[in-house]
C-alpha positions as CSV (number, residue, x, y, z in Angstrom):
1,M,10.0,-15.9,56.6
2,T,7.5,-13.6,54.9
3,R,4.4,-15.0,53.4
4,I,2.7,-13.7,50.4
5,I,-1.0,-14.2,51.0
6,Q,-2.5,-12.5,47.9
7,A,-0.6,-11.3,44.8
8,K,-2.2,-9.3,42.0
9,R,-1.4,-9.7,38.5
10,V,-0.6,-6.4,36.9
11,L,-1.3,-6.2,33.2
12,R,0.7,-3.6,31.4
13,T,-0.9,-1.9,28.4
14,R,0.7,-2.7,25.0
15,N,-0.2,-0.2,22.4
16,V,-0.5,-1.5,18.9
17,S,-2.1,-0.2,15.6
18,L,-5.3,-1.9,14.3
19,L,-6.3,-1.9,10.7
20,E,-9.9,-2.9,9.9
21,L,-10.5,-3.5,6.2
22,D,-14.0,-3.9,4.8
23,A,-13.3,-4.1,1.1
24,D,-15.3,-4.1,-2.1
25,S,-17.0,-7.5,-2.9
26,V,-15.2,-7.7,-6.2
27,A,-11.8,-7.3,-4.6
28,E,-9.8,-10.6,-4.3
29,R,-6.5,-9.5,-2.7
30,Y,-5.3,-6.7,-0.6
31,F,-2.0,-5.2,0.4
32,V,-0.7,-3.0,3.1
33,M,2.5,-1.0,2.6
34,D,4.7,1.4,4.5
35,R,4.5,4.6,2.6
36,K,8.0,5.8,3.6
37,T,9.9,2.6,2.7
38,L,7.5,1.0,0.2
39,S,7.9,-2.3,2.1
40,I,5.0,-4.7,2.0
41,L,3.6,-5.1,5.5
42,K,0.9,-7.7,4.6
43,A,-0.4,-9.0,1.3
44,D,-3.0,-11.8,1.1
45,K,-6.2,-13.1,-0.4
46,L,-9.3,-11.1,0.8
47,P,-11.5,-13.4,2.8
48,S,-15.3,-12.6,3.0
49,G,-16.0,-10.2,5.8
50,M,-13.7,-7.9,7.8
51,V,-9.9,-8.2,7.8
52,K,-8.2,-7.1,11.0
53,L,-4.6,-6.7,11.2
54,I,-2.3,-5.7,14.2
55,L,0.7,-3.6,13.2
56,P,3.3,-1.7,15.2
57,A,2.1,1.3,17.3
58,E,4.1,3.8,15.1
59,Y,1.5,3.4,12.4
60,S,-1.3,5.0,14.5
61,L,0.8,8.2,14.9
62,T,1.7,8.9,11.3
63,Q,0.0,8.9,7.9
64,S,2.4,6.3,6.6
65,V,0.2,3.5,5.4
66,L,-1.0,2.6,2.0
67,V,-3.9,0.1,1.7
68,G,-4.9,-1.3,-1.7
69,I,-7.3,-3.8,-3.2
70,V,-7.1,-5.7,-6.5
71,D,-8.9,-8.3,-8.4
72,D,-7.2,-11.3,-9.9
73,N,-8.6,-11.1,-13.4
74,Q,-7.7,-7.4,-13.9
75,Q,-11.3,-6.5,-14.8
76,Y,-11.3,-3.5,-12.4
77,N,-8.7,-0.9,-11.6
78,A,-6.8,-1.3,-8.3
79,A,-8.0,1.0,-5.6
80,V,-5.6,2.5,-3.1
81,A,-6.0,4.6,0.0
82,D,-2.9,6.7,0.8
83,G,-2.0,8.2,4.1
84,V,-4.1,6.0,6.2
85,V,-3.8,6.5,10.0
86,L,-4.6,3.3,12.0
87,Q,-6.5,3.0,15.2
88,S,-4.4,2.9,18.4
89,V,-5.6,0.1,20.6
90,D,-4.4,-1.8,23.7
91,A,-3.4,-5.3,22.7
92,T,-4.4,-6.8,26.0
93,E,-8.0,-5.8,25.4
94,L,-8.2,-6.4,21.7
95,N,-11.0,-8.5,20.2
96,M,-9.9,-10.0,16.8
97,S,-13.3,-11.6,16.0
């Protein structure tokens, strides 16, 4: 019988896209859309501080993301960034704090 004395754990890299959103202080909600399909990838209230989202790796290869911010009382115009390319990161080493 063969004994295994030491086994190494092999971590495979898992590439994902990272969106870091630091929005205007008067913004109350944000949305992230796929530019090609116009589908909403994420829409939520904007917490204080930085928002970090993990999205599929394809969004770090193309300019196919729209990111927008709005306020609830419609005092300000919405702001939208078109053609955003997200950062490619290894999910096994990602710090979301």
